[in-house]
MOPAC internal coordinates of N, CA, C and O (Angstrom, degrees):
PM7 1SCF
backbone

  N    0.0000 0     0.00 0     0.00 0    0    0    0
  C    1.4311 1     0.00 0     0.00 0    1    0    0
  C    1.5218 1   108.76 1     0.00 0    2    1    0
  O    1.2310 1   121.14 1   -49.66 1    3    2    1
  N    1.3172 1   115.43 1   130.34 1    3    2    1
  C    1.4605 1   120.99 1   175.52 1    5    3    2
  C    1.5373 1   108.30 1   -88.83 1    6    5    3
  O    1.2310 1   120.29 1   -49.38 1    7    6    5
  N    1.3045 1   117.05 1   130.62 1    7    6    5
  C    1.4706 1   122.13 1   178.67 1    9    7    6
  C    1.5179 1   107.86 1  -117.18 1   10    9    7
  O    1.2310 1   120.54 1   -54.49 1   11   10    9
  N    1.3231 1   116.57 1   125.51 1   11   10    9
  C    1.4547 1   121.86 1  -179.55 1   13   11   10
  C    1.5191 1   111.02 1  -126.34 1   14   13   11
  O    1.2310 1   120.81 1   -26.64 1   15   14   13
  N    1.2938 1   116.05 1   153.36 1   15   14   13
  C    1.4712 1   121.58 1   170.58 1   17   15   14
  C    1.5230 1   106.72 1  -109.69 1   18   17   15
  O    1.2310 1   120.94 1   -48.71 1   19   18   17
  N    1.3097 1   115.81 1   131.29 1   19   18   17
  C    1.4579 1   121.50 1   180.00 1   21   19   18
  C    1.5282 1   107.76 1  -133.78 1   22   21   19
  O    1.2310 1   120.31 1   -30.44 1   23   22   21
  N    1.3067 1   117.01 1   149.56 1   23   22   21
  C    1.4448 1   123.18 1   175.32 1   25   23   22
  C    1.5162 1   107.96 1   -99.21 1   26   25   23
  O    1.2310 1   120.57 1   -17.08 1   27   26   25
  N    1.3364 1   116.51 1   162.92 1   27   26   25
  C    1.4484 1   121.68 1   177.35 1   29   27   26
  C    1.5422 1   108.84 1   -55.40 1   30   29   27
  O    1.2310 1   121.05 1   -47.46 1   31   30   29
  N    1.3253 1   115.60 1   132.54 1   31   30   29
  C    1.4616 1   121.98 1  -178.32 1   33   31   30
  C    1.5059 1   114.16 1    93.20 1   34   33   31
  O    1.2310 1   119.78 1   162.23 1   35   34   33
  N    1.3164 1   118.02 1   -17.77 1   35   34   33
  C    1.4492 1   120.77 1   178.72 1   37   35   34
  C    1.5464 1   109.32 1   -83.54 1   38   37   35
  O    1.2310 1   121.37 1   -18.16 1   39   38   37
  N    1.3180 1   114.99 1   161.84 1   39   38   37
  C    1.4566 1   118.49 1  -175.21 1   41   39   38
  C    1.5325 1   110.52 1  -137.49 1   42   41   39
  O    1.2310 1   121.73 1   -12.83 1   43   42   41
  N    1.3281 1   114.28 1   167.17 1   43   42   41
  C    1.4542 1   122.71 1   174.77 1   45   43   42
  C    1.5210 1   106.79 1  -128.53 1   46   45   43
  O    1.2310 1   120.43 1   -41.36 1   47   46   45
  N    1.3225 1   116.78 1   138.64 1   47   46   45
  C    1.4791 1   121.14 1   178.61 1   49   47   46
  C    1.5418 1   107.66 1  -102.58 1   50   49   47
  O    1.2310 1   121.36 1   -42.40 1   51   50   49
  N    1.3275 1   115.00 1   137.60 1   51   50   49
  C    1.4473 1   122.37 1   176.56 1   53   51   50
  C    1.5265 1   107.90 1  -118.41 1   54   53   51
  O    1.2310 1   120.97 1   -63.20 1   55   54   53
  N    1.3072 1   115.75 1   116.80 1   55   54   53
  C    1.4692 1   120.74 1   177.29 1   57   55   54
  C    1.4953 1   115.84 1    60.46 1   58   57   55
  O    1.2310 1   118.86 1  -160.44 1   59   58   57
  N    1.2797 1   119.77 1    19.56 1   59   58   57
  C    1.4564 1   122.19 1   177.59 1   61   59   58
  C    1.5296 1   115.61 1    76.68 1   62   61   59
  O    1.2310 1   119.63 1   171.64 1   63   62   61
  N    1.3428 1   118.32 1    -8.36 1   63   62   61
  C    1.4589 1   119.40 1  -177.55 1   65   63   62
  C    1.5143 1   113.17 1  -124.64 1   66   65   63
  O    1.2310 1   119.87 1   170.60 1   67   66   65
  N    1.3140 1   117.85 1    -9.40 1   67   66   65
  C    1.4775 1   120.90 1  -177.96 1   69   67   66
  C    1.5392 1   108.08 1  -120.28 1   70   69   67
  O    1.2310 1   121.67 1   -54.10 1   71   70   69
  N    1.3129 1   114.42 1   125.90 1   71   70   69
  C    1.4595 1   120.44 1   177.77 1   73   71   70
  C    1.5284 1   109.30 1  -113.53 1   74   73   71
  O    1.2310 1   121.03 1   -48.33 1   75   74   73
  N    1.3177 1   115.64 1   131.67 1   75   74   73
  C    1.4734 1   120.82 1   176.79 1   77   75   74
  C    1.5354 1   104.96 1  -117.88 1   78   77   75
  O    1.2310 1   121.65 1   -60.38 1   79   78   77
  N    1.3455 1   114.44 1   119.62 1   79   78   77
  C    1.4674 1   119.60 1  -177.81 1   81   79   78
  C    1.5239 1   110.99 1  -113.61 1   82   81   79
  O    1.2310 1   120.76 1   -39.23 1   83   82   81
  N    1.3164 1   116.16 1   140.77 1   83   82   81
  C    1.4605 1   121.40 1   175.71 1   85   83   82
  C    1.5446 1   106.69 1   -83.15 1   86   85   83
  O    1.2310 1   121.30 1   -64.98 1   87   86   85
  N    1.3398 1   115.11 1   115.02 1   87   86   85
  C    1.4622 1   119.38 1  -177.49 1   89   87   86
  C    1.5219 1   112.78 1   -93.80 1   90   89   87
  O    1.2310 1   120.62 1   150.55 1   91   90   89
  N    1.3133 1   116.42 1   -29.45 1   91   90   89
  C    1.4686 1   118.05 1  -179.25 1   93   91   90
  C    1.4997 1   110.66 1   176.63 1   94   93   91
  O    1.2310 1   122.09 1    -9.71 1   95   94   93
  N    1.3324 1   113.61 1   170.29 1   95   94   93
  C    1.4573 1   121.97 1   177.82 1   97   95   94
  C    1.5341 1   105.23 1  -126.04 1   98   97   95
  O    1.2310 1   121.89 1   -55.82 1   99   98   97
  N    1.3524 1   114.00 1   124.18 1   99   98   97
  C    1.4889 1   119.75 1  -179.05 1  101   99   98
  C    1.5440 1   106.19 1  -124.97 1  102  101   99
  O    1.2310 1   120.76 1   -80.31 1  103  102  101
  N    1.2929 1   116.16 1    99.69 1  103  102  101
  C    1.4551 1   120.05 1  -178.47 1  105  103  102
  C    1.5139 1   109.91 1    66.62 1  106  105  103
  O    1.2310 1   120.57 1    57.53 1  107  106  105
  N    1.3330 1   116.51 1  -122.47 1  107  106  105
  C    1.4611 1   119.55 1   179.98 1  109  107  106
  C    1.5137 1   112.16 1   -99.46 1  110  109  107
  O    1.2310 1   120.21 1  -162.21 1  111  110  109
  N    1.3394 1   117.20 1    17.79 1  111  110  109
  C    1.4615 1   122.23 1   178.58 1  113  111  110
  C    1.5077 1   111.29 1  -116.71 1  114  113  111
  O    1.2310 1   121.49 1   -32.97 1  115  114  113
  N    1.3087 1   114.76 1   147.03 1  115  114  113
  C    1.4651 1   121.84 1   177.50 1  117  115  114
  C    1.5346 1   107.10 1  -109.38 1  118  117  115
  O    1.2310 1   119.93 1   -48.70 1  119  118  117
  N    1.3155 1   117.73 1   131.30 1  119  118  117
  C    1.4495 1   122.54 1   179.02 1  121  119  118
  C    1.5339 1   107.82 1   -94.95 1  122  121  119
  O    1.2310 1   121.39 1   -59.63 1  123  122  121
  N    1.3639 1   114.95 1   120.37 1  123  122  121
  C    1.4524 1   120.90 1  -178.36 1  125  123  122
  C    1.5193 1   110.64 1  -111.34 1  126  125  123
  O    1.2310 1   121.29 1   -31.27 1  127  126  125
  N    1.3221 1   115.13 1   148.73 1  127  126  125
  C    1.4692 1   120.48 1   172.30 1  129  127  126
  C    1.5279 1   108.54 1  -121.46 1  130  129  127
  O    1.2310 1   120.62 1   -37.51 1  131  130  129
  N    1.3296 1   116.41 1   142.49 1  131  130  129
  C    1.4592 1   122.17 1  -176.71 1  133  131  130
  C    1.5396 1   108.34 1  -121.54 1  134  133  131
  O    1.2310 1   121.81 1   -46.92 1  135  134  133
  N    1.3106 1   114.14 1   133.08 1  135  134  133
  C    1.4606 1   120.84 1   170.13 1  137  135  134
  C    1.5310 1   104.72 1  -120.56 1  138  137  135
  O    1.2310 1   120.60 1   -60.03 1  139  138  137
  N    1.3579 1   116.45 1   119.97 1  139  138  137
  C    1.4487 1   121.07 1  -177.37 1  141  139  138
  C    1.5041 1   109.33 1  -149.73 1  142  141  139
  O    1.2310 1   119.65 1   -20.51 1  143  142  141
  N    1.3142 1   118.28 1   159.49 1  143  142  141
  C    1.4720 1   121.38 1   173.83 1  145  143  142
  C    1.5295 1   109.84 1   -57.69 1  146  145  143
  O    1.2310 1   120.86 1   -28.76 1  147  146  145
  N    1.2995 1   115.97 1   151.24 1  147  146  145
  C    1.4796 1   121.10 1  -177.04 1  149  147  146
  C    1.5211 1   112.77 1   -61.76 1  150  149  147
  O    1.2310 1   120.25 1   153.83 1  151  150  149
  N    1.3498 1   117.12 1   -26.17 1  151  150  149
  C    1.4592 1   119.57 1  -178.81 1  153  151  150
  C    1.5359 1   112.83 1   -81.82 1  154  153  151
  O    1.2310 1   120.23 1   178.34 1  155  154  153
  N    1.3273 1   117.16 1    -1.66 1  155  154  153
  C    1.4706 1   121.24 1   177.71 1  157  155  154
  C    1.5140 1   108.57 1   -96.96 1  158  157  155
  O    1.2310 1   121.10 1   -62.14 1  159  158  157
  N    1.3273 1   115.51 1   117.86 1  159  158  157
  C    1.4694 1   120.42 1  -179.77 1  161  159  158
  C    1.5302 1   108.84 1   -86.06 1  162  161  159
  O    1.2310 1   121.21 1   -50.06 1  163  162  161
  N    1.3108 1   115.28 1   129.94 1  163  162  161
  C    1.4853 1   121.19 1   177.96 1  165  163  162
  C    1.5122 1   108.37 1  -116.91 1  166  165  163
  O    1.2310 1   120.31 1   -61.05 1  167  166  165
  N    1.3275 1   117.01 1   118.95 1  167  166  165
  C    1.4558 1   122.51 1  -177.28 1  169  167  166
  C    1.5389 1   109.60 1  -130.08 1  170  169  167
  O    1.2310 1   121.56 1   -29.64 1  171  170  169
  N    1.3259 1   114.63 1   150.36 1  171  170  169
  C    1.4519 1   119.21 1   169.01 1  173  171  170
  C    1.5307 1   107.79 1   -65.96 1  174  173  171
  O    1.2310 1   119.67 1   -32.54 1  175  174  173
  N    1.3068 1   118.23 1   147.46 1  175  174  173
  C    1.4608 1   121.61 1  -175.12 1  177  175  174
  C    1.5077 1   112.92 1   -57.45 1  178  177  175
  O    1.2310 1   119.41 1   140.20 1  179  178  177
  N    1.3343 1   118.73 1   -39.80 1  179  178  177
  C    1.4513 1   121.25 1  -178.27 1  181  179  178
  C    1.5274 1   111.73 1   -66.66 1  182  181  179
  O    1.2310 1   120.27 1   147.33 1  183  182  181
  N    1.3401 1   117.10 1   -32.67 1  183  182  181
  C    1.4743 1   119.70 1   176.13 1  185  183  182
  C    1.5288 1   109.83 1   -71.65 1  186  185  183
  O    1.2310 1   120.94 1   137.84 1  187  186  185
  N    1.3327 1   115.80 1   -42.16 1  187  186  185
  C    1.4899 1   119.39 1   178.04 1  189  187  186
  C    1.5232 1   110.15 1   -59.74 1  190  189  187
  O    1.2310 1   120.09 1   135.29 1  191  190  189
  N    1.3354 1   117.43 1   -44.71 1  191  190  189
  C    1.4704 1   120.26 1  -179.15 1  193  191  190
  C    1.5278 1   110.00 1   -64.27 1  194  193  191
  O    1.2310 1   119.54 1   143.00 1  195  194  193
  N    1.3064 1   118.49 1   -37.00 1  195  194  193
  C    1.4582 1   121.11 1   176.86 1  197  195  194
  C    1.5130 1   112.61 1   -62.86 1  198  197  195
  O    1.2310 1   120.61 1   139.10 1  199  198  197
  N    1.3206 1   116.44 1   -40.90 1  199  198  197
  C    1.4692 1   120.09 1   176.26 1  201  199  198
  C    1.5208 1   110.85 1   -64.83 1  202  201  199
  O    1.2310 1   120.03 1   137.47 1  203  202  201
  N    1.3134 1   117.55 1   -42.53 1  203  202  201
  C    1.4627 1   120.64 1   178.61 1  205  203  202
  C    1.5317 1   110.22 1   -60.38 1  206  205  203
  O    1.2310 1   120.38 1   136.19 1  207  206  205
  N    1.3271 1   116.89 1   -43.81 1  207  206  205
  C    1.4757 1   120.94 1   179.34 1  209  207  206
  C    1.5265 1   111.66 1   -64.05 1  210  209  207
  O    1.2310 1   120.21 1   137.63 1  211  210  209
  N    1.3394 1   117.21 1   -42.37 1  211  210  209
  C    1.4485 1   119.95 1   178.44 1  213  211  210
  C    1.5313 1   112.46 1   -64.38 1  214  213  211
  O    1.2310 1   121.19 1   140.01 1  215  214  213
  N    1.3315 1   115.33 1   -39.99 1  215  214  213
  C    1.4789 1   119.35 1   177.42 1  217  215  214
  C    1.5297 1   110.57 1   -63.48 1  218  217  215
  O    1.2310 1   120.32 1   138.11 1  219  218  217
  N    1.3317 1   117.00 1   -41.89 1  219  218  217
  C    1.4476 1   120.67 1   179.04 1  221  219  218
  C    1.5288 1   111.47 1   -63.49 1  222  221  219
  O    1.2310 1   120.63 1   137.86 1  223  222  221
  N    1.3236 1   116.40 1   -42.14 1  223  222  221
  C    1.4750 1   121.16 1   178.56 1  225  223  222
  C    1.5072 1   110.49 1   -63.78 1  226  225  223
  O    1.2310 1   119.80 1   139.01 1  227  226  225
  N    1.3308 1   117.99 1   -40.99 1  227  226  225
  C    1.4538 1   121.71 1   179.82 1  229  227  226
  C    1.5234 1   110.35 1   -66.86 1  230  229  227
  O    1.2310 1   120.44 1   142.52 1  231  230  229
  N    1.3215 1   116.77 1   -37.48 1  231  230  229
  C    1.4589 1   120.82 1   178.14 1  233  231  230
  C    1.5237 1   110.56 1   -65.00 1  234  233  231
  O    1.2310 1   120.50 1   136.82 1  235  234  233
  N    1.3326 1   116.65 1   -43.18 1  235  234  233
  C    1.4620 1   120.19 1   178.87 1  237  235  234
  C    1.5164 1   111.71 1   -65.78 1  238  237  235
  O    1.2310 1   120.13 1   141.01 1  239  238  237
  N    1.3188 1   117.35 1   -38.99 1  239  238  237
  C    1.4492 1   122.03 1   178.47 1  241  239  238
  C    1.5235 1   110.73 1   -65.92 1  242  241  239
  O    1.2310 1   120.66 1   139.06 1  243  242  241
  N    1.3251 1   116.34 1   -40.94 1  243  242  241
  C    1.4610 1   120.75 1  -179.80 1  245  243  242
  C    1.5284 1   110.93 1   -66.20 1  246  245  243
  O    1.2310 1   120.57 1   146.53 1  247  246  245
  N    1.3209 1   116.51 1   -33.47 1  247  246  245
  C    1.4864 1   119.56 1  -178.10 1  249  247  246
  C    1.5303 1   110.24 1   -71.70 1  250  249  247
  O    1.2310 1   119.50 1   163.09 1  251  250  249
  N    1.3393 1   118.56 1   -16.91 1  251  250  249
  C    1.4533 1   121.19 1  -179.74 1  253  251  250
  C    1.5235 1   113.24 1   -87.67 1  254  253  251
  O    1.2310 1   120.18 1   170.46 1  255  254  253
  N    1.3153 1   117.26 1    -9.54 1  255  254  253
  C    1.4713 1   120.80 1  -179.94 1  257  255  254
  C    1.5039 1   108.30 1   -79.85 1  258  257  255
  O    1.2310 1   120.79 1   -46.95 1  259  258  257
  N    1.3153 1   116.09 1   133.05 1  259  258  257
  C    1.4688 1   122.38 1  -178.97 1  261  259  258
  C    1.5308 1   109.71 1   -81.14 1  262  261  259
  O    1.2310 1   119.79 1   -37.14 1  263  262  261
  N    1.3250 1   118.00 1   142.86 1  263  262  261
  C    1.4745 1   121.06 1   179.19 1  265  263  262
  C    1.5181 1   113.43 1   -55.28 1  266  265  263
  O    1.2310 1   119.57 1   142.85 1  267  266  265
  N    1.3634 1   118.43 1   -37.15 1  267  266  265
  C    1.4543 1   120.54 1   178.20 1  269  267  266
  C    1.5072 1   112.13 1   -61.65 1  270  269  267
  O    1.2310 1   120.91 1   141.90 1  271  270  269
  N    1.3224 1   115.87 1   -38.10 1  271  270  269
  C    1.4498 1   121.51 1   178.91 1  273  271  270
  C    1.5162 1   111.22 1   -64.48 1  274  273  271
  O    1.2310 1   120.97 1   139.42 1  275  274  273
  N    1.3249 1   115.76 1   -40.58 1  275  274  273
  C    1.4692 1   120.70 1   178.88 1  277  275  274
  C    1.5303 1   109.57 1   -64.45 1  278  277  275
  O    1.2310 1   120.44 1   136.33 1  279  278  277
  N    1.3318 1   116.77 1   -43.67 1  279  278  277
  C    1.4842 1   119.77 1   178.70 1  281  279  278
  C    1.5291 1   110.95 1   -60.54 1  282  281  279
  O    1.2310 1   120.57 1   137.61 1  283  282  281
  N    1.3282 1   116.51 1   -42.39 1  283  282  281
  C    1.4775 1   118.96 1   179.93 1  285  283  282
  C    1.5393 1   110.83 1   -64.55 1  286  285  283
  O    1.2310 1   120.77 1   139.80 1  287  286  285
  N    1.3327 1   116.13 1   -40.20 1  287  286  285
  C    1.4582 1   119.07 1   177.02 1  289  287  286
  C    1.5106 1   111.59 1   -61.12 1  290  289  287
  O    1.2310 1   120.75 1   137.99 1  291  290  289
  N    1.3267 1   116.17 1   -42.01 1  291  290  289
  C    1.4641 1   120.19 1  -179.54 1  293  291  290
  C    1.5300 1   110.97 1   -66.56 1  294  293  291
  O    1.2310 1   120.25 1   139.70 1  295  294  293
  N    1.3239 1   117.13 1   -40.30 1  295  294  293
  C    1.4883 1   120.42 1   178.76 1  297  295  294
  C    1.5310 1   109.15 1   -62.37 1  298  297  295
  O    1.2310 1   119.93 1   136.29 1  299  298  297
  N    1.3258 1   117.74 1   -43.71 1  299  298  297
  C    1.4670 1   121.33 1  -179.24 1  301  299  298
  C    1.5268 1   110.82 1   -68.03 1  302  301  299
  O    1.2310 1   120.12 1   147.46 1  303  302  301
  N    1.3100 1   117.37 1   -32.54 1  303  302  301
  C    1.4548 1   121.42 1  -178.63 1  305  303  302
  C    1.5264 1   110.66 1   -69.45 1  306  305  303
  O    1.2310 1   120.24 1   144.20 1  307  306  305
  N    1.3243 1   117.15 1   -35.80 1  307  306  305
  C    1.4690 1   121.20 1  -178.17 1  309  307  306
  C    1.5046 1   113.76 1   -73.58 1  310  309  307
  O    1.2310 1   119.46 1   164.38 1  311  310  309
  N    1.3080 1   118.63 1   -15.62 1  311  310  309
  C    1.4784 1   120.90 1  -178.69 1  313  311  310
  C    1.5037 1   112.79 1   -74.36 1  314  313  311
  O    1.2310 1   120.10 1   180.00 1  315  314  313

């Protein structure tokens, strides 16, 4: 883990395309600003973990579906 000290207004570059700037300090929280290409998704860690958990649950649910059931669903869908 890289640990840096930055002052308000200073920034850190990630990979040459992502800039993280320190915007302010409010109590025990630090306000960050991100400048990144539009194709780079930036999420809070708790949201990212929620997505990972939902994807894992969907994968497990999909693995429980029997192939015959899927074929029947497809046949009914085409009608």
